[in-house]
Every structure is written in structure tokens, then in C-alpha cells.
N, C-alpha and C positions, 0 to 999 in steps of 0.2 A: 504494500500500500504506500501511497505518497502522502504522508502527513507532515505537518510542521511540528515543532517541538511542543506546541500547545494542543496537539491532537486534532487539528483541523486539516482537511485536505488542502494541498498547495494550489496556487493559482493555475499552474500548468495542468494539473489534474482536472480542474473544472473546465479549462479550455478544451481539453481532449473529450471530456464528458459531453459538453455542448455540441462539439463537432462530430460526435459519434465515432471517435477514434480509440475506443477502449474495448476491452473484452466484455462479453455479456456478464461474466462473473463480477468484474470490477464495477460495471455499470449498476448491477443489482446492489452491490455493497454501498456505493455512493448514494443511490436512491434511498436505501434504508437509512443512511446517515441523515439525509434531508428529512425523511419521514420522522426522525427522532427530534425534529425541531431545533437543529443546531443553527442559531441565529447568524453566527459568523459565516458559516458555509452557505447558508441560504442567501445571504447578501451577495456573496461571491458568485454563486450560481446565477442569480437574477441579473447581476451586472453583465457577465459574459454571455448570457443568453440574449440580452438586449444588444450587446455589441455584435454578436453573430448575426442576429436578425437584421441589424442595420447594414452590416457588411454585405449580406445577401441582397438586400434591396439596392444598395449602392452599385453592386456589380452589374446590375441590369443597365446602368447608365454609363459606367466607366470606372476606372480605377480611383480609389479614394485619394484625395489630395495629399494626405500624409504619406501614402505609399509611393506616389509619384515623386514627391520631394525626397524621400529616402533613396530612391534609385538615382535621381539626379545628383544628389550629394555624394553618392557612392563613388562617382567619378573623381570628386575632390579628394576623398579619402584614399583612393587607389593611387596615391603618389608614392615614390620611393621613400621608405622609412628605414631607420636603423633598427634592426630587430634581430634577435637570436632565433626567431621562428619564422613561419610562413604566415603572411598577412591574409586574414580571411574576414569578410564582412558578414556578420550573422544575418539571418533572415528575419524580417519583421513578421511575427505571426498574430499579434494582437495589438490594437491601439485604441484607447478609449475615445480618441477623436472620431472614430468611425460611428460613434453614437450620434443620433440626431440631437440637435440643440433643444434644450428644454423650453417649452413655450413660455413666453413672458420674461425670459432671462435675456437681458440685453447683451451681456458679455460673459463668456466662460473663462476669461483670462485668469481669474483667481481660483479656478478649479484645478486640482492636481491632475496631471496627465499620466496615465498608466500605460506602459508598453511592455511587451514581452518579445524577446528575440531568442533565436535558436541557431546554434552552429553545431550540427551533429548531435551529440548527446549533451552538449553544454547549453544550459538555459540561463538567460540573463533577464531578470525582472527589474524594472525601474519605475519609480514615481518621480515625476518632475513637477516642481511646485514653485510658483513665483513668490518672492518675499514681498509682502505688502508694502507699498509706498517706497519701493526701491527698484533698481534695475536688476537685482540679483535673482538667481534661480538656484534652488536647492534640489539635489538629486539624492534619493535614497534607493537602495536596491540590494539585490542578492544574486550571487553567482553559484550555480549548483549543477548537478547532473540530473537529467530527466528521470533516470531510473531510481535515484535516491535523493529526492529533493529535501528530505529532512536532514541531509548531511551536506552543508554548504562547503564550497572550496575556499579554504583559508589562505591568507597571505598572498593574495593575487593583487598585483599593482593595478590601480585604477587611475587614469590620467585624462583630464579634459584639456584639450590643446587646440591651437590653430597651427597652420604650417610654420608660423614664426615664433610661437610662445606657448609655454605651459601655463594654464590658467588655474588649475586646481589639481591636487594629488591626494590620494588616499590608498588604503590597502584593506582588503576584506578581513573581517574578524574570523573567529573560529566557526561561526555559523555561515560564513560566506557573505555577510552583510557589509555594506559600505555606505558612507554618506559624505557628500561634499557640496560646496556652493561656489558660484562664480557669476560674473557679469557676462552675458552672451556677446559674442563677436561673430564676424563672418567666418565661414569655413571651419566651424567647430567639429571636433570628433571626440569620442570617448573611447579610450583603448584599455584593454584588459590584459596587460602583461603577456606572458606566454602560457597558454593552457593547452595541454596535450600536444605540444610542439607547434602551436599556432598562436600568433598574436591576433586577438580579436579586436576589431576597430569598427565603431558604429558612427555614421554621420549624424550630427545634431544640427538643427537649424540655428542660425545666429541672427545678428542684426539684419533686418531686411527680409528675413525668412522666418516664418512663424514657428516658435517653439510651442506656443499655446494658441488655441483657436480664439480668434477675436471676431465678433460679429460687426 
């Protein structure tokens, strides 16, 4: 099973549940968990169910803007970098910006953005949140393996940078968790040291390219 240390199913498990990408046995177990009125997991299930439904509706008209931006910025990230491993750009599998805007809300700029990336068996979950009344953005996340998400990957270097400068630096703790803050600039990327012989690097939107959805 894929539980966090608080005995709730992890985000990636609910993503797979919503998308029907788990075994019948695990599906039954997770449904039983929901039936036991776990409030935390019920919220997670509802969130990703709505995200999935929105993504399906969006696919009828074209690729979500966040996905298009991710691909465009990938060309920026794919520049020569000094690394002991092979550069790989993880695949964006979930983005809370795929959800429809809530009626009556003028701007979602203050709402945390949740994203999930995957590179092989490596899963990167991140929450990006603007700091009120400032230009800063905070990122909190976790690096783990899909098969054992209750065991995070410790001591992984996490760096937010542009081609010219490092803006923030951290390392994952024993649970694979990390947190850092920075002021967005153009051509941002967040890199995750060397994991399984690969340096994982994800493009982030900077000034002039939206990190958060603004109506």
C-alpha cells in the first residue's frame, strides 16, 4: 500500500485511483478506506477527481495552458549543464491549474498551486504558494519512489536557478521533504541533484510567464 506516515494514502495513489491505473484489489482497498470516512483522503480524492474531470473536458478543446508552457520551457531547461548524471525533464502528470476557476472568484493568484511530476519511478510532488503582499513564492514538496511513497528520498539537493544564478537551495529531509522560497525571474528551473544516475530538472514559469493562474 502507498500510505504516508500518518496512514493516509499518498497523492500519487489517489491520482492513479482516479485515472483507473491501479489493480482491482488496491482499488477495493482504497474505496473501503473512503467508505470509512477518512476526511483527509476524501478531500484528496475529491480534488483529483475534479482535476481529472477538468482535464478530460479541456482535452476536447486543446492542451491545457500549463502543459503547453511546460513543454515550451523545457527547451530552456535543455541547455548544457554541469552535472554528474544525465539530464532528464520529468513528466507533468497533474496540475491543479487544470481545475476550472471557481465562480465568483476574481483571482486565484493567492491559491496554492499543486503539481505532480514523474520520471520513471521517481515522483516529485510540489505546492507553490505566493507570499502575500510580496513578490516571493514558496515551494514545499516531496521526492519519493512510486512504489514506496511512504519512504521519501533523503539528502537530495534541490536548487531553483536561472541560467545565470542560483536563487534558492535546499536539501530533502529524511522523509524526502523540502521547502524553499524565492522571487521569480525569467527562465526558472528547479533541479533535483542526481537521482538514480539522472539529474532531474523541471521548468518553472518566471516573470512574464505565469506561475499562478490570474484571471
